RODO-2510 file (C-alpha; in nm, 4 decimals, decimal comma):
residues 542
     n   res          X          Y          Z
     1     x     2,0572    -1,5231     0,3857
     2     x     1,8879    -1,6942     0,6771
     3     x     1,5840    -1,8868     0,5559
     4     x     1,4949    -2,0897     0,8617
     5     x     1,1501    -1,9916     0,9779
     6     x     0,9098    -2,2855     0,9888
     7     x     0,5498    -2,2114     1,0752
     8     x     0,3187    -2,4666     1,2291
     9     x    -0,0376    -2,3482     1,2709
    10     x    -0,2553    -2,6184     1,4253
    11     x    -0,6271    -2,5993     1,3672
    12     x    -0,9400    -2,7514     1,2318
    13     x    -0,9007    -2,6830     0,8598
    14     x    -0,6537    -2,3902     0,8509
    15     x    -0,7082    -2,1877     1,1553
    16     x    -0,5197    -2,0843     1,4685
    17     x    -0,1490    -2,0316     1,5304
    18     x     0,0557    -2,2690     1,7457
    19     x     0,4164    -2,1583     1,7054
    20     x     0,6737    -1,9969     1,4804
    21     x     0,9885    -2,2078     1,4966
    22     x     1,3480    -2,1339     1,4044
    23     x     1,5568    -2,4237     1,2809
    24     x     1,7814    -2,5442     1,5616
    25     x     1,8544    -2,8906     1,7107
    26     x     1,5596    -2,8695     1,9514
    27     x     1,3045    -2,7360     1,7075
    28     x     1,4271    -2,9680     1,4326
    29     x     1,3003    -3,2532     1,6499
    30     x     0,9595    -3,0904     1,6815
    31     x     0,9505    -3,0169     1,3104
    32     x     1,0472    -3,3713     1,2187
    33     x     0,7838    -3,5092     1,4530
    34     x     0,5110    -3,2958     1,2981
    35     x     0,6106    -3,3745     0,9403
    36     x     0,6383    -3,7476     0,9938
    37     x     0,3016    -3,8433     0,8440
    38     x     0,0283    -3,7359     0,6053
    39     x    -0,1788    -3,5691     0,8742
    40     x     0,1141    -3,3619     0,9990
    41     x     0,2053    -3,2541     0,6482
    42     x    -0,1463    -3,1214     0,5895
    43     x    -0,1429    -2,9434     0,9256
    44     x     0,1782    -2,7728     0,8180
    45     x     0,0212    -2,6757     0,4842
    46     x    -0,2813    -2,5416     0,6704
    47     x    -0,0405    -2,3219     0,8633
    48     x     0,1008    -2,1850     0,5413
    49     x    -0,2497    -2,1075     0,4155
    50     x    -0,3349    -1,9322     0,7402
    51     x    -0,0447    -1,6891     0,6944
    52     x    -0,2058    -1,5759     0,3715
    53     x    -0,4708    -1,3727     0,5499
    54     x    -0,2999    -1,2841     0,8748
    55     x     0,0758    -1,2422     0,8443
    56     x     0,2228    -0,9449     1,0226
    57     x     0,4104    -1,0547     1,3336
    58     x     0,7591    -1,0108     1,1846
    59     x     0,6871    -0,6426     1,1143
    60     x     0,7549    -0,4341     1,4239
    61     x     0,5554    -0,1343     1,2999
    62     x     0,3113    -0,0530     1,0192
    63     x     0,1661    -0,3993     1,0718
    64     x    -0,1841    -0,2820     0,9907
    65     x    -0,0952    -0,2703     0,6205
    66     x     0,0728    -0,6122     0,6229
    67     x    -0,2120    -0,8669     0,6276
    68     x    -0,0981    -1,1272     0,3772
    69     x    -0,2062    -1,1782     0,0165
    70     x    -0,4709    -0,9077     0,0146
    71     x    -0,2250    -0,6447     0,1390
    72     x     0,0098    -0,7136    -0,1521
    73     x    -0,2775    -0,7091    -0,4011
    74     x    -0,4248    -0,3864    -0,2599
    75     x    -0,0866    -0,2143    -0,2839
    76     x    -0,0589    -0,3274    -0,6466
    77     x    -0,4074    -0,1949    -0,7216
    78     x    -0,3283     0,1430    -0,5699
    79     x    -0,0187     0,1741    -0,7882
    80     x    -0,2381     0,1661    -1,0968
    81     x    -0,4961     0,4097    -1,2314
    82     x    -0,8301     0,2414    -1,1590
    83     x    -0,8273     0,2784    -0,7791
    84     x    -0,8139     0,6175    -0,6124
    85     x    -0,7118     0,6789    -0,2519
    86     x    -0,8868     0,9994    -0,1589
    87     x    -0,6790     1,0988     0,1431
    88     x    -0,3858     0,9961     0,3560
    89     x    -0,6007     0,9145     0,6569
    90     x    -0,4098     0,6990     0,9025
    91     x    -0,1373     0,6644     0,6413
    92     x    -0,1811     0,3024     0,5417
    93     x    -0,1209     0,2355     0,1705
    94     x    -0,0757     0,6071     0,1067
    95     x     0,2882     0,5538     0,0125
    96     x     0,1922     0,2725    -0,2262
    97     x    -0,0553     0,5055    -0,3941
    98     x     0,2065     0,7809    -0,4179
    99     x     0,4939     0,5575    -0,5331
   100     x     0,6848     0,6357    -0,2163
   101     x     0,7743     0,2869    -0,0904
   102     x     1,1024     0,2361    -0,2741
   103     x     1,2930     0,4984    -0,0744
   104     x     1,2176     0,2973     0,2394
   105     x     1,3966    -0,0201     0,1320
   106     x     1,6444     0,0118     0,4198
   107     x     1,3629    -0,0174     0,6743
   108     x     1,2114    -0,3386     0,8096
   109     x     0,8632    -0,1926     0,8482
   110     x     0,7619    -0,0968     0,4936
   111     x     0,6405    -0,2614     0,1727
   112     x     0,9770    -0,3710     0,0282
   113     x     1,0667    -0,5659     0,3396
   114     x     0,7206    -0,7052     0,4086
   115     x     0,6586    -0,8370     0,0564
   116     x     1,0048    -0,9960     0,0339
   117     x     1,0003    -1,1494     0,3804
   118     x     0,6390    -1,2657     0,3576
   119     x     0,6685    -1,4633     0,0370
   120     x     1,0111    -1,6042     0,1170
   121     x     0,8775    -1,7259     0,4491
   122     x     0,6023    -1,9103     0,2607
   123     x     0,8627    -2,0572     0,0247
   124     x     1,0810    -2,1669     0,3162
   125     x     0,7926    -2,3483     0,4786
   126     x     0,6745    -2,5340     0,1696
   127     x     1,0332    -2,6352     0,0961
   128     x     1,0425    -2,8114     0,4359
   129     x     0,7141    -2,9815     0,3578
   130     x     0,8296    -3,0976     0,0155
   131     x     1,1554    -3,2305     0,1598
   132     x     0,9758    -3,4262     0,4328
   133     x     0,6943    -3,5678     0,2182
   134     x     0,8821    -3,8569     0,0468
   135     x     0,9656    -4,0217     0,3785
   136     x     0,6372    -3,9447     0,5554
   137     x     0,4110    -4,2289     0,6668
   138     x     0,0438    -4,2656     0,5913
   139     x    -0,1904    -4,2556     0,2956
   140     x     0,0158    -4,2137    -0,0204
   141     x    -0,2542    -4,0200    -0,2023
   142     x    -0,2945    -3,7763     0,0856
   143     x     0,0813    -3,7158     0,0906
   144     x     0,0830    -3,6663    -0,2852
   145     x    -0,1998    -3,4142    -0,2542
   146     x    -0,0043    -3,2147     0,0043
   147     x     0,2981    -3,2133    -0,2254
   148     x     0,0782    -3,0806    -0,5055
   149     x    -0,0463    -2,8009    -0,2814
   150     x     0,3085    -2,7147    -0,1762
   151     x     0,4280    -2,6875    -0,5361
   152     x     0,1279    -2,4696    -0,6245
   153     x     0,1847    -2,2401    -0,3268
   154     x     0,5538    -2,2078    -0,4115
   155     x     0,4631    -2,1120    -0,7679
   156     x     0,2204    -1,8507    -0,6362
   157     x     0,4841    -1,7031    -0,4027
   158     x     0,7502    -1,6774    -0,6731
   159     x     0,4962    -1,5313    -0,9163
   160     x     0,4038    -1,2563    -0,6722
   161     x     0,7690    -1,1900    -0,5890
   162     x     0,8892    -1,1563    -0,9471
   163     x     0,5983    -0,9296    -1,0388
   164     x     0,6696    -0,7103    -0,7361
   165     x     1,0477    -0,6841    -0,7681
   166     x     1,1044    -0,6703    -1,1439
   167     x     0,9517    -0,5724    -1,4729
   168     x     0,7292    -0,8122    -1,6641
   169     x     0,8802    -1,1167    -1,8359
   170     x     0,8434    -1,0352    -2,2069
   171     x     1,1171    -0,7933    -2,3096
   172     x     1,2929    -0,8228    -1,9741
   173     x     1,3922    -1,1906    -1,9700
   174     x     1,7562    -1,1275    -1,8806
   175     x     1,7016    -0,8648    -1,6107
   176     x     1,7820    -0,9668    -1,2510
   177     x     1,5076    -1,1804    -1,1017
   178     x     1,4680    -1,2954    -0,7416
   179     x     1,6664    -1,5740    -0,5704
   180     x     1,5168    -1,9205    -0,6229
   181     x     1,5249    -2,1678    -0,3330
   182     x     1,3851    -2,5178    -0,3702
   183     x     1,5521    -2,6920    -0,0743
   184     x     1,5068    -2,6354     0,3001
   185     x     1,7234    -2,3541     0,4330
   186     x     1,8587    -2,2883     0,7783
   187     x     2,0725    -2,0458     0,9719
   188     x     2,3875    -2,1718     0,7989
   189     x     2,2421    -2,1655     0,4491
   190     x     2,4097    -1,9398     0,1971
   191     x     2,1897    -1,6963     0,0130
   192     x     2,1572    -1,7183    -0,3630
   193     x     2,1929    -1,4532    -0,6297
   194     x     1,9113    -1,2957    -0,8258
   195     x     1,9473    -1,4984    -1,1447
   196     x     1,7250    -1,3774    -1,4282
   197     x     1,3560    -1,3099    -1,4735
   198     x     1,3358    -1,5988    -1,7213
   199     x     1,4849    -1,8402    -1,4674
   200     x     1,2243    -1,7450    -1,2075
   201     x     0,9447    -1,8134    -1,4556
   202     x     1,1056    -2,1479    -1,5413
   203     x     1,0736    -2,2411    -1,1734
   204     x     0,7138    -2,1176    -1,1613
   205     x     0,6274    -2,3249    -1,4686
   206     x     0,7951    -2,6321    -1,3215
   207     x     0,6056    -2,6002    -0,9942
   208     x     0,2721    -2,5521    -1,1682
   209     x     0,3245    -2,8499    -1,3974
   210     x     0,4341    -3,0639    -1,1038
   211     x     0,1418    -2,9514    -0,8906
   212     x    -0,1099    -3,0391    -1,1611
   213     x     0,0566    -3,3758    -1,2237
   214     x     0,0450    -3,4608    -0,8543
   215     x    -0,3161    -3,3464    -0,8144
   216     x    -0,4114    -3,5739    -1,1032
   217     x    -0,2167    -3,8598    -0,9492
   218     x    -0,3631    -3,8194    -0,6014
   219     x    -0,7297    -3,7704    -0,6962
   220     x    -0,8015    -3,6476    -0,3420
   221     x    -1,1048    -3,4162    -0,3085
   222     x    -1,0280    -3,0721    -0,1706
   223     x    -1,1045    -3,0512     0,1994
   224     x    -1,1413    -2,6751     0,2303
   225     x    -1,1752    -2,3664     0,0098
   226     x    -0,8469    -2,2358     0,1531
   227     x    -0,6563    -2,5192    -0,0170
   228     x    -0,5314    -2,4842    -0,3716
   229     x    -0,6644    -2,7680    -0,5872
   230     x    -0,6311    -2,8735    -0,9489
   231     x    -0,8810    -2,6109    -1,0686
   232     x    -0,7507    -2,3103    -0,8760
   233     x    -0,3956    -2,4132    -0,9655
   234     x    -0,5039    -2,4204    -1,3304
   235     x    -0,6337    -2,0662    -1,2921
   236     x    -0,2975    -1,9675    -1,1435
   237     x    -0,1284    -2,1299    -1,4430
   238     x    -0,3545    -1,9283    -1,6727
   239     x    -0,2535    -1,6075    -1,4923
   240     x     0,1134    -1,6909    -1,5429
   241     x     0,0580    -1,7832    -1,9082
   242     x    -0,0836    -1,4358    -1,9765
   243     x     0,2384    -1,2800    -1,8470
   244     x     0,4404    -1,5246    -2,0580
   245     x     0,2277    -1,4435    -2,3652
   246     x     0,1699    -1,8171    -2,4017
   247     x    -0,1828    -1,7903    -2,5350
   248     x    -0,2302    -2,1614    -2,6035
   249     x    -0,1372    -2,2502    -2,2466
   250     x    -0,3616    -1,9741    -2,1149
   251     x    -0,6529    -2,1207    -2,3104
   252     x    -0,6006    -2,4786    -2,1935
   253     x    -0,5386    -2,3765    -1,8310
   254     x    -0,8413    -2,1453    -1,8231
   255     x    -1,0622    -2,4160    -1,9705
   256     x    -0,9510    -2,6606    -1,7044
   257     x    -1,0191    -2,4043    -1,4337
   258     x    -1,3654    -2,3475    -1,5810
   259     x    -1,4364    -2,7200    -1,5607
   260     x    -1,4451    -2,7028    -1,1811
   261     x    -1,7542    -2,8685    -1,0320
   262     x    -1,7166    -2,6566    -0,7178
   263     x    -1,7945    -2,3091    -0,8515
   264     x    -2,0414    -2,1402    -1,0843
   265     x    -2,0518    -1,7915    -1,2263
   266     x    -2,2495    -1,5431    -1,0197
   267     x    -2,5847    -1,4599    -1,1696
   268     x    -2,6948    -1,1011    -1,2143
   269     x    -2,8978    -1,1299    -0,8946
   270     x    -2,6119    -1,2827    -0,6994
   271     x    -2,3783    -1,0038    -0,8155
   272     x    -2,5953    -0,7292    -0,6671
   273     x    -2,4225    -0,5041    -0,4154
   274     x    -2,6269    -0,2756    -0,1919
   275     x    -2,4317     0,0292    -0,0754
   276     x    -2,3674     0,1177     0,2833
   277     x    -2,3341     0,4767     0,3940
   278     x    -2,2494     0,7036     0,6842
   279     x    -2,5199     0,9415     0,7980
   280     x    -2,3297     1,2358     0,9416
   281     x    -2,6479     1,3883     1,0782
   282     x    -2,7114     1,0964     1,3124
   283     x    -2,3562     0,9611     1,3288
   284     x    -2,4739     0,6194     1,2201
   285     x    -2,3122     0,3686     0,9877
   286     x    -2,5449     0,1661     0,7674
   287     x    -2,4130    -0,1576     0,6258
   288     x    -2,4978    -0,2892     0,2824
   289     x    -2,4610    -0,6338     0,1281
   290     x    -2,2069    -0,7814    -0,1099
   291     x    -2,1042    -1,1249    -0,2362
   292     x    -1,7370    -1,0269    -0,2086
   293     x    -1,6904    -1,1024     0,1608
   294     x    -1,7735    -1,4735     0,1741
   295     x    -1,6007    -1,7838     0,0403
   296     x    -1,9514    -1,9291     0,0081
   297     x    -2,0232    -1,6981    -0,2859
   298     x    -2,0875    -1,9272    -0,5831
   299     x    -1,7916    -1,8307    -0,8020
   300     x    -1,5165    -1,8475    -0,5386
   301     x    -1,2397    -2,0898    -0,6366
   302     x    -0,9850    -2,0095    -0,3669
   303     x    -1,0116    -1,7987    -0,0552
   304     x    -0,9618    -1,7716     0,3180
   305     x    -1,2510    -1,8364     0,5510
   306     x    -1,1991    -1,6029     0,8446
   307     x    -1,3802    -1,7269     1,1545
   308     x    -1,5020    -1,4880     1,4215
   309     x    -1,2235    -1,5689     1,6651
   310     x    -0,9642    -1,4953     1,3953
   311     x    -1,0989    -1,1663     1,2675
   312     x    -0,8942    -0,8528     1,3225
   313     x    -1,0338    -0,5049     1,3532
   314     x    -0,7611    -0,2899     1,2029
   315     x    -0,5077    -0,5147     1,0290
   316     x    -0,7434    -0,6344     0,7597
   317     x    -0,8484    -0,5750     0,4017
   318     x    -1,1980    -0,4683     0,5018
   319     x    -1,0752    -0,2097     0,7525
   320     x    -0,9023    -0,0452     0,4575
   321     x    -1,1989    -0,0752     0,2211
   322     x    -1,5310    -0,0517     0,4066
   323     x    -1,5959     0,3150     0,4829
   324     x    -1,9366     0,2379     0,6323
   325     x    -1,8183     0,1358     0,9786
   326     x    -1,6654     0,3063     1,2776
   327     x    -1,3272     0,1620     1,1824
   328     x    -1,1756     0,4910     1,0821
   329     x    -0,9132     0,3632     0,8357
   330     x    -1,1440     0,3419     0,5346
   331     x    -1,3782     0,6112     0,6641
   332     x    -1,0907     0,8610     0,6709
   333     x    -0,9323     0,7341     0,3511
   334     x    -1,1926     0,5866     0,1139
   335     x    -1,0848     0,3771    -0,1845
   336     x    -1,2730     0,4903    -0,4947
   337     x    -1,3017     0,3845    -0,8554
   338     x    -1,1581     0,6229    -1,1126
   339     x    -1,4291     0,8408    -1,2620
   340     x    -1,3164     0,7400    -1,6112
   341     x    -1,3575     0,3675    -1,5469
   342     x    -1,6919     0,4237    -1,3751
   343     x    -1,8137     0,6210    -1,6760
   344     x    -1,7550     0,3142    -1,8953
   345     x    -2,0149     0,1086    -1,7055
   346     x    -2,3603     0,1401    -1,8619
   347     x    -2,6655     0,1904    -1,6425
   348     x    -2,7934    -0,1512    -1,7515
   349     x    -2,4920    -0,3168    -1,5866
   350     x    -2,5486    -0,4456    -1,2321
   351     x    -2,1890    -0,3523    -1,1467
   352     x    -2,2784     0,0155    -1,1628
   353     x    -2,3971    -0,0224    -0,8012
   354     x    -2,0627    -0,1579    -0,6817
   355     x    -1,9562     0,2058    -0,6449
   356     x    -2,1055     0,5477    -0,5912
   357     x    -2,1320     0,7653    -0,8958
   358     x    -2,0964     1,1395    -0,8807
   359     x    -2,3258     1,2078    -0,5857
   360     x    -2,2205     1,5699    -0,5569
   361     x    -1,9803     1,5254    -0,2656
   362     x    -1,6253     1,5498    -0,3911
   363     x    -1,3075     1,5270    -0,1867
   364     x    -1,3067     1,8983    -0,1057
   365     x    -1,6511     1,8759     0,0609
   366     x    -1,6239     1,5278     0,2045
   367     x    -1,6283     1,4895     0,5818
   368     x    -1,6094     1,1238     0,6767
   369     x    -1,7348     0,7813     0,5713
   370     x    -1,8695     0,6475     0,2442
   371     x    -2,0634     0,9494     0,1217
   372     x    -1,8114     1,0625    -0,1354
   373     x    -1,8080     1,0553    -0,5132
   374     x    -1,7127     0,7170    -0,6611
   375     x    -1,6574     0,5421    -0,3273
   376     x    -1,6555     0,1636    -0,3441
   377     x    -1,9102    -0,0722    -0,1859
   378     x    -1,7846    -0,3921    -0,3460
   379     x    -1,5830    -0,4871    -0,0373
   380     x    -1,7690    -0,4614     0,2938
   381     x    -1,7481    -0,6432     0,6238
   382     x    -1,9742    -0,9478     0,6378
   383     x    -2,0415    -0,8663     1,0024
   384     x    -1,9649    -0,5193     1,1316
   385     x    -2,0047    -0,6164     1,4959
   386     x    -1,7414    -0,8902     1,4884
   387     x    -1,5387    -0,7311     1,2064
   388     x    -1,5628    -1,0511     1,0094
   389     x    -1,5210    -1,1036     0,6379
   390     x    -1,3647    -1,3750     0,4227
   391     x    -1,0880    -1,3089     0,1726
   392     x    -1,1460    -1,4099    -0,1872
   393     x    -0,8257    -1,4891    -0,3779
   394     x    -0,9738    -1,6293    -0,7006
   395     x    -1,3116    -1,6256    -0,8729
   396     x    -1,4353    -1,8246    -1,1700
   397     x    -1,5104    -1,5040    -1,3602
   398     x    -1,1364    -1,4443    -1,3946
   399     x    -1,0934    -1,7760    -1,5772
   400     x    -1,3507    -1,6728    -1,8387
   401     x    -1,1860    -1,3331    -1,8820
   402     x    -0,8454    -1,4957    -1,9305
   403     x    -0,9970    -1,7395    -2,1787
   404     x    -1,1549    -1,4534    -2,3716
   405     x    -0,8272    -1,2604    -2,3880
   406     x    -0,6170    -1,5607    -2,4904
   407     x    -0,8627    -1,6682    -2,7612
   408     x    -0,8829    -1,3134    -2,8950
   409     x    -0,5044    -1,2933    -2,9190
   410     x    -0,5225    -1,6057    -3,1351
   411     x    -0,7827    -1,4338    -3,3560
   412     x    -1,0595    -1,6683    -3,2407
   413     x    -1,3068    -1,3848    -3,2097
   414     x    -1,6182    -1,5996    -3,1907
   415     x    -1,4682    -1,8073    -2,9110
   416     x    -1,3532    -1,4936    -2,7292
   417     x    -1,6996    -1,3375    -2,7541
   418     x    -1,8573    -1,6543    -2,6201
   419     x    -1,6219    -1,6637    -2,3199
   420     x    -1,6698    -1,2935    -2,2456
   421     x    -2,0428    -1,3290    -2,2956
   422     x    -2,0622    -1,5884    -2,0179
   423     x    -1,9661    -1,3142    -1,7730
   424     x    -2,1318    -1,0188    -1,9416
   425     x    -2,4700    -1,1881    -1,9843
   426     x    -2,4755    -1,2111    -1,6043
   427     x    -2,3928    -0,8442    -1,5579
   428     x    -2,5419    -0,6330    -1,8375
   429     x    -2,8778    -0,6911    -2,0014
   430     x    -2,7512    -0,5226    -2,3209
   431     x    -2,4194    -0,7054    -2,3406
   432     x    -2,4851    -0,8682    -2,6789
   433     x    -2,5358    -0,5293    -2,8475
   434     x    -2,1938    -0,4156    -2,7260
   435     x    -2,0145    -0,7188    -2,8662
   436     x    -2,2070    -0,7551    -3,1915
   437     x    -1,9696    -0,5686    -3,4240
   438     x    -1,6392    -0,5942    -3,2374
   439     x    -1,3394    -0,7841    -3,3750
   440     x    -0,9630    -0,7373    -3,3620
   441     x    -0,6867    -0,8509    -3,1280
   442     x    -0,5057    -0,5187    -3,0939
   443     x    -0,5129    -0,3219    -2,7699
   444     x    -0,5516     0,0367    -2,8867
   445     x    -0,5239     0,2213    -2,5537
   446     x    -0,3737     0,1815    -2,2085
   447     x    -0,5646     0,3708    -1,9382
   448     x    -0,8238     0,5781    -2,1238
   449     x    -0,9620     0,5772    -2,4735
   450     x    -1,2421     0,4555    -2,6941
   451     x    -1,3098     0,0853    -2,7403
   452     x    -1,2272     0,0029    -3,1024
   453     x    -1,1503    -0,3689    -3,0925
   454     x    -1,2696    -0,6815    -2,9199
   455     x    -0,9434    -0,6864    -2,7250
   456     x    -1,0144    -0,3364    -2,5948
   457     x    -1,3538    -0,4547    -2,4693
   458     x    -1,2153    -0,7682    -2,3034
   459     x    -0,9464    -0,5750    -2,1175
   460     x    -1,1964    -0,3070    -2,0151
   461     x    -1,4362    -0,5657    -1,8732
   462     x    -1,1470    -0,7272    -1,6888
   463     x    -1,0697    -0,3941    -1,5222
   464     x    -1,4315    -0,3482    -1,4148
   465     x    -1,5038    -0,7042    -1,3009
   466     x    -1,1765    -0,7638    -1,1144
   467     x    -1,1395    -0,4168    -0,9620
   468     x    -0,9602    -0,4559    -0,6295
   469     x    -0,8946    -0,8281    -0,6737
   470     x    -0,5822    -0,8997    -0,8799
   471     x    -0,3482    -0,5996    -0,8538
   472     x    -0,3976    -0,3689    -1,1516
   473     x    -0,0310    -0,2678    -1,1785
   474     x     0,0619    -0,6256    -1,2719
   475     x    -0,1688    -0,6077    -1,5748
   476     x    -0,0378    -0,2637    -1,6679
   477     x     0,3189    -0,3924    -1,6707
   478     x     0,2450    -0,7079    -1,8696
   479     x     0,0412    -0,5184    -2,1305
   480     x     0,3258    -0,2675    -2,1856
   481     x     0,1081     0,0208    -2,2989
   482     x     0,1989     0,2687    -2,0295
   483     x    -0,0704     0,4435    -1,8287
   484     x    -0,1920     0,7717    -1,6913
   485     x    -0,3849     0,9126    -1,3960
   486     x    -0,4906     1,2272    -1,5764
   487     x    -0,7962     1,2606    -1,7991
   488     x    -1,1221     1,4442    -1,8414
   489     x    -1,4645     1,2795    -1,8398
   490     x    -1,7174     1,5207    -1,9800
   491     x    -1,6844     1,8254    -1,7549
   492     x    -1,4972     1,6338    -1,4833
   493     x    -1,1228     1,6088    -1,4518
   494     x    -0,9559     1,2996    -1,3125
   495     x    -1,0598     1,2243    -0,9555
   496     x    -0,7117     1,1056    -0,8621
   497     x    -0,5796     1,2971    -0,5638
   498     x    -0,2292     1,2471    -0,6987
   499     x    -0,1312     1,2283    -1,0628
   500     x     0,2323     1,1662    -0,9755
   501     x     0,3994     1,3708    -0,7064
   502     x     0,7552     1,2423    -0,7475
   503     x     0,7859     1,2971    -1,1222
   504     x     0,5257     1,5522    -1,2238
   505     x     0,6498     1,5482    -1,5830
   506     x     0,5102     1,1966    -1,6197
   507     x     0,1404     1,2539    -1,6753
   508     x     0,1756     0,9479    -1,8938
   509     x     0,3785     0,6836    -1,7163
   510     x     0,6255     0,4835    -1,9273
   511     x     0,5490     0,1152    -1,9747
   512     x     0,8579     0,0159    -1,7728
   513     x     0,8114     0,2762    -1,5008
   514     x     1,0386     0,1822    -1,2104
   515     x     0,8460     0,3448    -0,9255
   516     x     0,6075     0,0490    -0,9121
   517     x     0,8968    -0,2008    -0,8919
   518     x     1,0034    -0,2539    -0,5312
   519     x     1,3640    -0,2307    -0,4152
   520     x     1,5447    -0,5311    -0,2698
   521     x     1,5335    -0,4820     0,1085
   522     x     1,8626    -0,3707     0,2601
   523     x     1,8559    -0,6587     0,5075
   524     x     1,8821    -0,9011     0,2134
   525     x     2,1837    -0,7172     0,0736
   526     x     2,3444    -0,7113     0,4182
   527     x     2,2930    -1,0829     0,4869
   528     x     2,3207    -1,2441     0,1435
   529     x     2,6798    -1,2632     0,0121
   530     x     2,5468    -1,3202    -0,3404
   531     x     2,3398    -1,0012    -0,3572
   532     x     2,5527    -0,6891    -0,3437
   533     x     2,4648    -0,3190    -0,3577
   534     x     2,5282    -0,3200    -0,7337
   535     x     2,2591    -0,5905    -0,7673
   536     x     1,9935    -0,3495    -0,6399
   537     x     1,7099    -0,2427    -0,8691
   538     x     1,7612     0,0881    -1,0542
   539     x     1,6669     0,3800    -0,8354
   540     x     1,6321     0,6472    -1,1038
   541     x     1,4190     0,6235    -1,4153
   542     x     1,6340     0,6352    -1,7282
***
């Protein structure tokens, strides 16, 4: 398959777009000129980073749900059980929520195509950078640092691809993976086959190890929060280690991430969110405040700073999430927390205010805006007038939650409690009472149940703290417990607007449910001689 796109986005730090170039004799000259030295290599990497919050120009329609990393993560959250989409609204992400993307794999405007094309474009670009780096002129340490970033970004892209297009690693090692490219590709390049899931993770592990080695060798301070560095790359390695069930690696990687001098856990005060709301009597939107729209929030380890001249009104994460503005996407289709998960948050926990509770306005009575039961306020525009808000890709809290889980799985319950307590002491004034008697490394329930073990508590707190940030379906698949969208909470039934429309018999989804695994786009099958129709993902659940 053709893998020739090479993006150069020229800016101060990682900002505006200059050109999207196809590999040909004329543009090869331009590319070679740009990648000739350390400065040019970093400019090219900045371009790659910039695509991560604003990448939609290769999609001819439906572009408003194709805004880079956050679009992929939001789709993965909506496939799970903890986020509820209350209505179809303008239609964006509705098919992700209803498991209706796979049937559109022949189209070039839906999730299968966007996710595949987006991450492979990133991979193509960093492969050019890695190939050019050894012969580039300039400061050796700066060049080494760029190479480290490129390896880390490639690992991230392959990690997101394999999670999106196949089942989790453990138990599925020999299933078809995604093609692995490590060299520059052009119009004449021959596409590769799918290989296996295990082989993709081998490449991810190699890239992460190489990135960390090169960061250590270069010892170059990070220039901008948008750049992956040794600490954020360690957090990425910890994420991967959880999927691999490599608990020792998860512990060591999480500890290194935690050692960052550039981030601190948010205090209880810093974690306060004030809700916004829509007053339908005066037709006014009232904005609130949140720490989840700025890379300057203390615990941010990796994110995209979106300047005013780069902000987009509709094609953005916040247009889908903030129902307290006149951007009708979220106002017509609010994203809510499941009433079961909300009911697990005690009133002493500051996170209780990240969402509405049951305010007496359910979906049948709701008119417009944020005044609906269980609506979220965690993600709001930083500036409604300019539609500005930064994207947060990683927070330090996640590293502590990974550390707690990995230690618990090794039966180090005291260590796990200490790691979890670092987060919980900054959220819930009664946290120590909750943890006092808990032990055990067994996960006793998937979606709903009663906390019986320390592992149950750790995974529950992960769901609450990281709601909307890491793609819940990826955790569901790696944990292999199955899940459901149907429950009762006291006198309330589940607030999901759709339990499962395609297969109503599945009120409890199987652990290897295929509807959340994307299909290989038809364009890949058409253009890659090593991926044939029989290599497509299963279309019917066995």
